[in-house]
C-alpha positions as CSV (number, residue, x, y, z in Angstrom):
1,M,16.0,13.6,22.1
2,S,14.0,11.1,24.2
3,S,10.3,10.9,23.6
4,I,8.2,12.5,26.3
5,I,5.7,9.7,25.9
6,H,8.3,7.1,26.8
7,T,9.3,9.2,29.8
8,L,5.7,9.4,30.9
9,Q,5.2,5.6,30.5
10,N,8.3,4.8,32.5
11,T,7.5,7.2,35.2
12,V,3.8,6.1,35.5
13,A,5.0,2.5,35.8
14,R,7.4,3.6,38.7
15,A,4.7,5.6,40.3
16,V,2.3,2.6,40.3
17,E,4.9,0.4,41.9
18,K,6.0,2.9,44.5
19,L,2.5,4.1,45.4
20,Y,0.6,0.8,45.2
21,G,3.3,-1.9,45.4
22,E,2.7,-3.6,42.0
23,A,5.0,-3.7,39.0
24,T,3.7,-2.6,35.7
25,E,5.2,-2.8,32.2
26,P,5.8,0.7,30.9
27,S,4.7,-0.3,27.4
28,K,1.2,-1.1,28.8
29,V,0.7,2.4,30.2
30,Q,-1.7,4.2,27.8
31,V,-0.7,7.7,27.0
32,N,-2.9,9.5,24.4
33,N,-3.2,13.0,23.0
34,T,-5.5,15.0,25.2
35,P,-8.9,15.6,23.5
36,P,-9.3,19.2,22.2
37,D,-12.0,20.1,24.7
38,F,-9.7,19.3,27.7
39,T,-6.7,21.3,28.9
40,G,-3.4,19.4,28.4
41,D,-1.1,17.8,25.8
42,Y,-1.2,14.1,26.9
43,S,-3.6,12.1,28.9
44,V,-2.8,9.0,31.0
45,V,-5.5,6.4,31.2
46,V,-5.5,5.4,34.9
47,F,-8.5,3.0,35.0
48,P,-6.2,-0.1,34.7
49,F,-4.6,1.0,38.1
50,V,-7.8,1.7,40.0
51,K,-8.1,-1.9,41.3
52,I,-4.5,-2.0,42.4
53,A,-4.8,1.4,44.1
54,K,-8.1,0.5,45.8
55,K,-9.2,4.0,45.3
56,A,-11.6,6.0,43.0
57,P,-10.4,6.8,39.5
58,D,-10.1,10.6,40.3
59,A,-8.1,9.9,43.5
60,T,-5.8,7.5,41.7
61,A,-5.2,10.0,38.9
62,V,-4.4,12.8,41.4
63,E,-1.8,10.7,43.2
64,I,-0.1,9.6,40.0
65,G,-0.3,13.2,38.7
66,E,1.4,14.5,41.8
67,Y,4.2,11.9,41.4
68,L,4.7,12.9,37.8
69,K,4.8,16.6,38.6
70,K,7.4,15.9,41.2
71,N,9.6,13.5,39.2
72,V,9.3,14.7,35.6
73,A,10.7,18.1,34.9
74,E,8.8,18.4,31.6
75,V,5.4,18.1,33.3
76,K,4.2,21.7,33.8
77,S,0.8,21.0,35.4
78,F,-2.0,18.4,35.5
79,N,-5.7,18.2,35.9
80,V,-8.1,15.3,36.3
81,V,-11.4,14.9,34.5
82,K,-13.5,11.8,35.0
83,G,-10.6,9.6,35.9
84,F,-8.4,10.9,33.0
85,L,-5.0,12.4,34.0
86,N,-4.4,15.3,31.6
87,L,-0.8,16.6,31.5
88,E,0.5,19.9,30.2
89,I,4.1,19.7,29.0
90,S,6.5,22.6,29.6
91,D,7.3,25.2,26.9
92,A,10.9,24.4,27.5
93,Y,10.4,20.9,26.4
94,W,8.6,21.9,23.3
95,Q,11.3,24.5,22.5
96,Q,14.0,21.9,22.8
97,F,11.9,19.4,20.7
98,L,11.4,21.9,17.9
99,Q,15.0,22.7,17.7
100,S,15.9,19.0,17.5
101,V,13.4,18.5,14.6
102,A,14.6,21.5,12.7
103,A,18.2,20.2,13.0
104,D,17.3,16.6,12.0
105,S,16.6,16.2,8.2
106,G,15.9,12.5,8.9
107,F,13.3,13.1,11.7
108,G,10.9,10.2,11.9
109,R,13.4,7.6,10.4
110,Q,15.3,5.0,12.4
111,P,18.8,3.7,11.9
112,R,19.4,0.4,10.0
113,N,18.5,-2.5,12.2
114,G,20.3,-5.2,10.3
115,R,17.1,-7.0,9.4
116,K,15.7,-7.8,6.0
117,V,12.1,-8.0,4.6
118,M,10.8,-8.8,1.1
119,V,7.8,-7.1,-0.3
120,E,6.2,-8.6,-3.4
121,F,3.8,-6.5,-5.3
122,S,2.3,-5.8,-8.8
123,S,2.8,-9.3,-10.2
124,P,1.0,-8.7,-13.5
125,N,0.0,-11.0,-16.3
126,T,1.7,-10.4,-19.7
127,N,-1.5,-10.5,-21.7
128,K,-2.7,-7.0,-20.8
129,P,-1.5,-3.6,-19.6
130,L,-1.6,-2.6,-15.9
131,H,-5.0,-1.3,-14.7
132,L,-6.6,0.5,-11.8
133,G,-6.5,-2.6,-9.6
134,H,-2.7,-2.9,-10.2
135,I,-2.3,0.7,-9.2
136,R,-3.7,0.0,-5.7
137,N,-1.5,-3.0,-5.4
138,I,1.6,-1.2,-6.6
139,L,1.1,1.9,-4.4
140,L,0.4,-0.2,-1.3
141,G,3.5,-2.3,-2.0
142,W,5.7,0.7,-2.7
143,S,4.6,2.7,0.3
144,C,4.9,-0.2,2.6
145,S,8.4,-0.7,1.3
146,R,9.3,2.9,1.9
147,I,7.8,2.8,5.4
148,L,9.6,-0.4,6.4
149,E,12.9,1.2,5.2
150,A,12.1,4.2,7.3
151,I,12.1,2.1,10.5
152,G,15.4,0.5,9.7
153,Y,14.7,-2.6,7.5
154,E,16.6,-3.5,4.3
155,V,13.7,-4.0,1.9
156,V,13.9,-6.2,-1.2
157,K,11.1,-5.2,-3.6
158,T,10.1,-8.1,-5.9
159,Q,7.4,-9.0,-8.3
160,I,6.6,-12.4,-9.9
161,I,5.5,-11.9,-13.5
162,N,2.8,-14.3,-14.7
163,D,4.3,-14.8,-18.2
164,R,2.9,-18.2,-19.2
165,G,-0.3,-20.2,-19.4
166,V,-3.6,-20.1,-21.3
167,A,-4.3,-16.4,-21.0
168,I,-0.9,-15.5,-22.4
169,C,-1.4,-18.0,-25.3
170,K,-4.7,-16.3,-26.1
171,S,-2.9,-13.0,-26.9
172,M,-0.3,-14.8,-28.8
173,L,-2.8,-16.8,-30.9
174,S,-4.9,-13.8,-31.5
175,W,-2.0,-11.7,-32.9
176,Q,-0.7,-14.7,-34.9
177,K,-4.2,-15.3,-36.5
178,W,-5.3,-11.7,-37.1
179,G,-2.3,-9.4,-36.6
180,A,-1.3,-9.1,-40.2
181,G,2.1,-7.8,-39.4
182,K,1.0,-5.1,-37.1
183,T,3.4,-4.1,-34.3
184,P,3.6,-1.4,-31.6
185,E,6.0,0.5,-33.7
186,N,4.0,0.6,-36.9
187,T,0.7,1.2,-35.2
188,G,2.0,3.8,-32.6
189,I,0.3,1.9,-29.8
190,K,2.0,1.6,-26.4
191,P,3.4,-2.0,-26.4
192,D,1.5,-3.5,-23.5
193,H,-1.7,-1.9,-24.7
194,F,-1.0,-3.4,-28.1
195,V,-0.8,-6.9,-26.7
196,G,-3.8,-6.3,-24.5
197,D,-5.9,-5.4,-27.5
198,W,-5.2,-8.8,-29.0
199,Y,-6.3,-10.5,-25.8
200,V,-9.6,-8.5,-25.9
201,L,-10.1,-9.4,-29.6
202,F,-9.6,-13.1,-28.8
203,E,-12.3,-12.9,-26.1
204,Q,-14.6,-11.2,-28.6
205,K,-13.9,-13.9,-31.3
206,T,-14.5,-16.6,-28.7
207,K,-17.8,-15.0,-27.6
208,A,-19.0,-14.9,-31.2
209,E,-17.9,-18.6,-31.7
210,Y,-19.8,-19.6,-28.6
211,E,-22.9,-17.7,-29.6
212,E,-22.8,-19.5,-33.0
213,W,-22.2,-22.9,-31.4
214,Q,-25.2,-22.5,-29.2
215,Q,-27.4,-22.6,-32.2
216,T,-26.1,-26.1,-33.3
217,E,-27.8,-29.4,-32.7
218,E,-24.9,-30.5,-30.5
219,A,-25.5,-27.5,-28.2
220,K,-29.2,-28.2,-28.0
221,R,-28.6,-31.9,-27.2
222,I,-26.2,-31.0,-24.4
223,F,-28.6,-28.4,-23.0
224,E,-31.4,-31.0,-22.9
225,T,-29.3,-33.7,-21.3
226,K,-27.2,-31.6,-18.8
227,K,-29.5,-28.8,-17.7
228,K,-30.6,-28.5,-14.1
229,P,-34.4,-28.6,-13.3
230,N,-36.1,-25.4,-14.4
231,Q,-32.8,-24.0,-15.8
232,G,-33.2,-21.8,-18.9
233,E,-30.8,-21.8,-21.9
234,K,-29.3,-18.4,-21.0
235,E,-28.4,-19.5,-17.5
236,F,-27.1,-22.9,-18.6
237,F,-24.9,-21.6,-21.3
238,K,-23.4,-18.9,-19.0
239,E,-22.3,-21.7,-16.7
240,Y,-21.2,-24.1,-19.5
241,K,-18.8,-21.6,-21.2
242,N,-15.6,-22.9,-19.6
243,K,-16.4,-26.5,-20.4
244,W,-17.4,-25.6,-23.9
245,F,-14.1,-23.8,-24.4
246,N,-12.2,-26.8,-23.2
247,D,-14.2,-29.5,-25.0
248,H,-15.8,-27.9,-28.1
249,S,-14.2,-24.6,-29.1
250,T,-12.0,-24.5,-32.1
251,L,-10.1,-21.5,-30.7
252,G,-9.8,-23.3,-27.4
253,A,-8.2,-26.3,-29.0
254,E,-5.8,-24.0,-30.8
255,V,-4.8,-22.3,-27.5
256,R,-4.2,-25.6,-25.8
257,E,-2.1,-26.7,-28.8
258,M,0.0,-23.5,-28.5
259,L,0.5,-24.1,-24.8
260,L,1.7,-27.6,-25.4
261,K,4.1,-26.4,-28.0
262,W,5.4,-23.8,-25.5
263,E,5.9,-26.5,-22.8
264,A,7.7,-28.6,-25.5
265,H,10.0,-25.6,-26.3
266,A,8.9,-25.4,-29.9
267,P,11.3,-22.8,-31.4
268,D,8.6,-20.8,-33.3
269,T,6.3,-20.7,-30.3
270,L,9.1,-19.6,-28.0
271,A,10.1,-16.9,-30.4
272,L,6.6,-15.5,-30.6
273,W,6.3,-15.7,-26.8
274,K,9.5,-13.8,-26.2
275,K,8.6,-11.2,-28.8
276,M,5.1,-10.4,-27.3
277,N,6.3,-10.6,-23.7
278,G,9.1,-8.2,-24.6
279,W,6.6,-5.7,-25.9
280,V,4.6,-6.0,-22.6
281,Y,7.7,-5.6,-20.5
282,E,8.6,-2.4,-22.4
283,G,5.1,-1.0,-21.7
284,F,5.2,-2.0,-18.1
285,E,8.5,-0.2,-17.6
286,Q,7.0,3.0,-18.9
287,T,4.1,2.7,-16.5
288,Y,6.3,1.9,-13.5
289,N,8.5,4.9,-14.4
290,D,5.4,7.1,-14.5
291,L,4.3,5.8,-11.1
292,G,7.9,6.3,-9.7
293,V,8.4,2.7,-8.6
294,S,11.0,0.1,-9.3
295,F,12.0,-3.5,-8.2
296,D,15.1,-5.1,-6.9
297,K,14.3,-8.6,-8.1
298,L,12.1,-10.1,-10.8
299,Y,10.7,-13.6,-10.8
300,Y,9.0,-15.2,-13.8
301,E,6.3,-17.9,-13.6
302,S,8.0,-19.5,-16.6
303,D,11.0,-20.2,-14.4
304,T,9.0,-21.1,-11.2
305,Y,6.0,-23.0,-12.4
306,L,7.7,-26.4,-12.0
307,L,9.1,-25.7,-8.6
308,G,7.6,-27.4,-5.6
309,K,7.5,-31.0,-6.7
310,D,10.4,-31.9,-4.5
311,I,8.7,-30.2,-1.6
312,V,5.6,-32.4,-2.2
313,E,7.8,-35.5,-2.2
314,E,9.4,-34.4,1.1
315,G,6.0,-33.6,2.5
316,L,4.8,-37.1,1.7
317,S,7.7,-38.6,3.5
318,K,7.0,-36.4,6.5
319,G,3.3,-37.3,6.5
320,V,2.2,-33.7,5.8
321,F,0.7,-34.8,2.5
322,F,-1.2,-37.9,1.5
323,K,-1.8,-39.7,-1.8
324,K,-5.2,-40.7,-3.1
325,D,-5.9,-43.8,-5.2
326,D,-5.6,-41.9,-8.5
327,G,-2.1,-40.8,-7.6
328,S,-3.0,-37.2,-6.8
329,V,-1.4,-35.7,-3.7
330,W,-3.4,-33.7,-1.1
331,V,-3.0,-32.0,2.3
332,D,-5.7,-32.3,4.9
333,L,-6.2,-28.9,6.6
334,T,-9.6,-29.5,8.2
335,D,-8.1,-29.3,11.7
336,A,-7.1,-25.7,10.8
337,G,-10.5,-24.7,9.6
338,H,-9.9,-25.3,5.9
339,D,-10.5,-28.3,3.8
340,Q,-8.4,-30.8,1.8
341,K,-6.3,-29.1,-0.8
342,L,-4.8,-30.6,-4.0
343,V,-1.0,-30.0,-4.2
344,L,-0.1,-32.3,-7.2
345,R,-2.5,-33.7,-9.9
346,S,-2.8,-37.4,-10.7
347,D,-0.7,-36.9,-13.9
348,G,2.1,-35.4,-11.8
349,T,1.6,-31.8,-12.9
350,S,1.7,-28.8,-10.5
351,V,-1.0,-26.5,-9.3
352,Y,-0.6,-22.9,-8.2
353,I,-0.1,-23.8,-4.5
354,T,2.8,-26.2,-5.6
355,Q,4.5,-23.5,-7.5
356,D,4.1,-21.0,-4.6
357,L,5.6,-23.5,-2.1
358,G,8.7,-23.9,-4.4
359,T,9.0,-20.2,-5.0
360,A,8.8,-19.4,-1.2
361,Q,11.6,-21.9,-0.5
362,M,13.7,-20.7,-3.4
363,R,13.4,-17.0,-2.4
364,H,14.3,-17.7,1.2
365,R,17.4,-19.4,0.1
366,E,18.3,-16.5,-2.2
367,L,17.3,-13.6,0.0
368,G,17.4,-14.8,3.6
369,C,14.7,-12.4,4.8
370,E,13.0,-12.7,8.2
371,R,9.7,-11.4,6.8
372,Y,8.0,-12.0,3.4
373,V,5.1,-9.7,2.5
374,Y,2.7,-10.6,-0.3
375,V,0.6,-7.7,-1.6
376,V,-2.4,-9.5,-3.2
377,A,-6.1,-8.7,-3.4
378,D,-8.5,-10.2,-0.8
379,E,-9.9,-12.5,-3.5
380,Q,-6.8,-14.7,-2.7
381,N,-7.2,-14.8,1.1
382,Y,-7.9,-18.5,1.2
383,H,-5.0,-19.3,-1.1
384,F,-2.5,-17.6,1.3
385,Q,-4.1,-19.0,4.4
386,V,-3.5,-22.5,2.9
387,L,0.0,-21.6,1.6
388,F,1.2,-20.3,5.0
389,E,-0.4,-23.2,6.9
390,I,1.4,-25.8,4.6
391,L,4.7,-24.1,5.0
392,K,4.3,-24.1,8.8
393,R,3.5,-27.9,8.7
394,L,6.6,-28.5,6.5
395,G,8.7,-26.8,9.3
396,E,10.0,-24.1,7.0
397,P,12.1,-21.7,9.2
398,Y,10.6,-18.6,7.6
399,A,7.0,-19.7,7.9
400,E,6.3,-17.4,10.9
401,G,7.5,-14.4,9.0
402,L,5.0,-14.7,6.2
403,H,2.3,-12.0,5.8
404,H,-0.5,-11.5,3.2
405,L,-1.2,-7.8,2.8
406,S,-4.8,-8.3,1.7
407,Y,-6.5,-5.4,0.1
408,G,-10.0,-4.7,-1.1
409,L,-11.1,-4.1,-4.7
410,V,-10.9,-0.7,-6.2
411,E,-13.7,0.5,-8.5
412,L,-14.7,3.6,-10.4
413,P,-17.9,5.5,-9.7
414,T,-19.3,3.6,-12.8
415,G,-18.7,0.2,-11.2
416,R,-16.4,-2.8,-11.6
417,M,-14.1,-3.4,-14.5
418,K,-13.9,-6.5,-16.7
419,T,-10.7,-7.3,-18.7
420,R,-12.4,-9.7,-21.1
421,E,-14.9,-7.1,-22.2
422,G,-12.3,-4.4,-22.6
423,T,-13.9,-2.2,-20.0
424,V,-10.8,-2.0,-17.7
425,V,-9.4,1.4,-16.9
426,D,-5.8,1.2,-17.9
427,A,-3.3,2.6,-15.5
428,D,-1.8,4.8,-18.2
429,D,-5.2,6.3,-19.0
430,L,-5.9,7.0,-15.4
431,I,-2.5,8.7,-14.9
432,A,-3.1,10.9,-17.9
433,E,-6.6,11.8,-16.6
434,V,-5.5,13.0,-13.2
435,I,-2.7,15.1,-14.7
436,R,-5.3,16.5,-17.1
437,L,-7.6,17.4,-14.2
438,A,-4.7,19.0,-12.3
439,N,-3.9,21.1,-15.4
440,E,-7.6,22.0,-15.7
441,Q,-7.8,23.2,-12.1
442,A,-4.5,25.1,-12.4
443,S,-5.8,26.9,-15.4
444,E,-9.0,27.9,-13.5
445,R,-6.8,29.4,-10.7
446,G,-4.6,31.3,-13.2
447,E,-1.1,30.9,-14.4
448,I,1.8,31.1,-11.9
449,E,4.1,34.0,-12.8
450,G,7.7,33.5,-13.6
451,V,7.5,29.7,-14.1
452,S,8.8,28.1,-17.3
453,P,6.6,25.7,-19.3
454,A,8.8,22.8,-18.3
455,E,8.6,23.7,-14.6
456,R,4.9,24.2,-14.8
457,Q,4.4,20.7,-16.4
458,E,6.6,19.1,-13.8
459,N,4.5,20.7,-11.0
460,L,1.3,19.6,-12.6
461,R,2.7,16.1,-13.0
462,R,3.5,16.1,-9.3
463,V,0.1,17.4,-8.3
464,G,-1.8,14.9,-10.6
465,M,0.3,11.9,-9.4
466,G,0.0,13.1,-5.8
467,A,-3.7,13.2,-6.2
468,L,-3.8,9.7,-7.5
469,K,-1.4,8.1,-5.0
470,F,-2.8,9.8,-1.9
471,F,-6.4,9.0,-2.8
472,I,-5.6,5.4,-3.1
473,V,-3.4,4.9,0.0
474,K,-5.5,7.0,2.4
475,V,-8.0,4.2,2.5
476,H,-7.2,1.3,4.9
477,P,-5.9,-1.6,2.7
478,H,-8.6,-4.0,3.8
479,K,-11.5,-1.8,2.7
480,K,-13.0,-1.7,-0.7
481,M,-12.8,1.7,-2.3
482,I,-14.1,3.8,-5.1
483,F,-11.6,6.0,-6.9
484,N,-13.0,9.3,-8.1
485,P,-10.5,11.2,-10.3
486,E,-12.3,14.6,-10.0
487,E,-12.6,14.3,-6.2
488,S,-8.9,13.3,-5.9
489,V,-7.6,16.6,-7.2
490,D,-9.9,18.8,-5.1
491,L,-7.8,21.4,-3.2
492,Q,-10.4,21.6,-0.4
493,G,-10.9,17.9,0.5
494,Q,-8.9,15.1,2.1
495,T,-6.6,14.9,-0.9
496,G,-3.0,15.0,-1.9
497,P,-3.2,18.4,-3.5
498,Y,-4.6,19.8,-0.2
499,I,-1.4,18.6,1.6
500,Q,0.8,19.7,-1.3
501,Y,-0.7,23.2,-1.1
502,S,0.3,23.4,2.6
503,Y,3.8,22.5,1.7
504,V,3.9,25.0,-1.1
505,R,2.8,27.7,1.3
506,I,5.6,26.8,3.7
507,N,8.1,26.6,0.8
508,G,7.1,30.2,-0.1
509,L,7.8,31.3,3.4
510,M,11.2,29.6,3.4
511,Q,12.1,31.3,0.1
512,R,11.2,34.6,1.7
513,V,13.3,33.8,4.7
514,E,16.3,33.1,2.5
515,K,15.7,36.2,0.3
516,E,15.3,38.5,3.3
517,K,18.0,36.7,5.3
518,V,15.7,36.4,8.3
519,D,17.5,35.5,11.5
520,L,15.8,32.4,13.1
521,S,18.2,32.1,16.0
522,K,15.9,33.9,18.4
523,A,13.2,31.2,18.1
524,G,14.5,29.7,21.4
525,A,13.7,32.9,23.3
526,Y,10.0,32.7,22.5
527,G,8.2,32.0,25.8
528,D,4.5,32.0,25.2
529,I,3.5,29.0,23.0
530,Q,0.0,29.4,21.7
531,P,-2.6,26.6,21.4
532,Q,-2.3,26.5,17.6
533,E,1.5,26.2,17.9
534,K,1.2,23.5,20.6
535,E,-1.2,21.6,18.4
536,L,1.4,21.4,15.6
537,L,4.2,20.5,18.0
538,V,2.2,17.6,19.5
539,A,1.4,16.4,15.9
540,L,5.1,16.6,14.9
541,H,6.0,14.7,18.0
542,D,3.6,11.9,17.0
543,Y,5.2,11.4,13.6
544,P,7.9,8.7,14.4
545,N,5.3,6.6,16.2
546,V,2.8,6.9,13.3
547,V,5.5,5.6,10.9
548,L,6.3,2.8,13.3
549,K,2.6,1.8,13.6
550,A,2.2,1.9,9.9
551,A,5.1,-0.4,9.4
552,E,3.9,-2.8,12.0
553,G,0.4,-3.0,10.6
554,Y,1.5,-2.7,6.9
555,D,-1.0,0.2,6.7
556,P,0.2,3.3,4.7
557,S,-3.2,5.0,5.4
558,L,-1.9,5.9,8.9
559,V,0.8,8.0,7.4
560,A,-1.6,9.5,4.7
561,N,-4.1,10.5,7.3
562,F,-1.4,11.9,9.6
563,C,-0.2,14.1,6.8
564,Y,-3.7,15.3,6.1
565,D,-4.3,16.1,9.8
566,L,-1.0,17.9,10.0
567,A,-1.8,20.0,6.9
568,K,-5.2,20.8,8.4
569,K,-3.6,22.0,11.6
570,Y,-1.1,24.0,9.7
571,H,-3.9,25.8,7.8
572,R,-5.5,26.7,11.1
573,F,-2.2,28.0,12.5
574,W,-1.7,30.0,9.3
575,H,-5.1,31.5,9.5
576,D,-5.1,32.3,13.2
577,L,-1.6,33.6,13.9
578,S,0.6,36.2,12.1
579,I,3.9,34.7,11.0
580,F,6.1,37.2,9.2
581,N,4.2,40.1,10.9
582,A,4.3,38.5,14.4
583,D,4.4,41.0,17.4
584,T,8.0,40.1,18.3
585,V,11.1,38.9,16.5
586,E,11.1,35.9,18.8
587,A,7.6,34.9,17.8
588,K,8.4,35.4,14.2
589,A,11.5,33.2,14.4
590,F,9.7,30.5,16.3
591,R,6.7,30.4,13.9
592,L,9.0,30.3,10.9
593,T,11.1,27.5,12.5
594,L,7.9,25.6,13.3
595,S,6.6,26.1,9.7
596,R,9.9,24.8,8.3
597,S,9.6,21.7,10.5
598,V,6.0,21.1,9.4
599,G,7.1,21.3,5.8
600,Q,10.0,19.0,6.4
601,V,7.7,16.3,8.0
602,L,5.0,16.8,5.3
603,K,7.6,16.1,2.6
604,S,9.0,13.2,4.6
605,G,5.5,11.6,5.2
606,M,4.3,12.1,1.7
607,G,7.6,10.8,0.4
608,L,6.9,7.5,2.2
609,L,3.7,7.3,0.1
610,G,5.7,7.9,-3.1
611,V,4.3,11.4,-3.4
612,E,6.6,14.2,-4.6
613,M,6.0,17.8,-3.5
614,P,5.6,20.5,-6.0
615,E,7.5,23.8,-5.5
616,R,4.7,25.9,-6.8
617,M,1.0,25.5,-7.3
């Protein structure tokens, strides 16, 4: 059925033209939910029309209200408070709306629109397991994909796996030097954790080598000749570490040698690389399965890192890039508020931006999407601003459809994580922890009768994963956040389990309806909709628009917070009104139908966030 909001917008626009002689775009008419302390369902903001009407806000609102009352059958009454036109919608409309929602299992979703969008997320390195930061990236990418699908897009979910380079060679060299034949199989360690442990060991060995080198005469001579005025040894050597690794470190030299062998396709090095990356991919797949995510297309940096050189040549011929005396190629973006950016080194080798230019062009040729969404932390804001600006200057046809979904860092209450020091919270450990906490809370509440151990474990998994996912996505992507595992499973807070509990309550009602064969056909005869019921109906009515706004803004937190608000309203409804013991069979049928519709929308909305609903709690 047609949205009452669209009807109101169109009719207000006609009213303004008829009453005051000036055309208005319906989409610019502001219709909001009426605040709780006023009477009404929707409020029209009339202040934009006061100048046209040449009347006071209240007088303008009354005239528009009378026009709506006369021309919109669904408008039952109106009142004006301080220039706001508050409209009460007829019970007949809400009855019809509820029946349409109850009959539509896909309520809130739009039909396919024939358009395609790519969402790139996760994009891990193969030298370590996925961690808490990856979880936020993955959940944002996955939920945005689901939300875009809900409004009609064909979504291609991709990741680019960073499977080459110095960091990967560190893990390889570490295992080669100190592994002594250990494998994930013979140690019982999850494969990606196994590889990550060797990366951490390499960093520990490097740290020890650096500390030992700092005591040498060579180190003391370098400190004396290169230190800044008043700079102490500790500060100097902290800054000097990367240069030391490149110029003096024995381990650094071995890593560079391994990288050169890889680039030269040395058989032994390639075999080691494939073996260890294979272990990591096996581990990643287990984590992705636990998170309930998957990808349609995988890209590997080992395949894409040489891409982009032809684009640089083309850009030189177009005057987009320029060459310096040393042969390096640059782009001047100072007129766009950036600086000059290197796109090709003097020795002809690529930099990251070169690779990303080539990958973007290749993907457009392969996928043909109209939008390309990159889910990457805000630490890379500058990189994507430069990348998108270069692609626009190159005249790439897809350049206007590029979007960087930038998100803030996620931390634990104990602070930031550091991979090199082995203090990162692995995704697998965090998943296990929230499920453990869900189990602990369930035990405190007591066992659910008549539930098999397998069903109990599945419900606990859903609660734990729901807690993790909801807590992450309820925060606007641009904001930094602190993830607190204990807080995430709280049944009383703004959490996934709180919403799941609302659904379980409704599910229990529906099981009783089925068991007792309750007749819901009399719901349409209910004629006295209560404020608590109206509150739920208005919220359900908002759902499709919330999904649309979330898709347009790449902001799953809108859906998450909608689900929380709907659950909170349902708890109020449950507390204030009798459902099964309602005064009349019509009220009982109406409230049960309303409950079923709320459960349907909660399951739909949480599903867009990747959250599964438990049947029992």
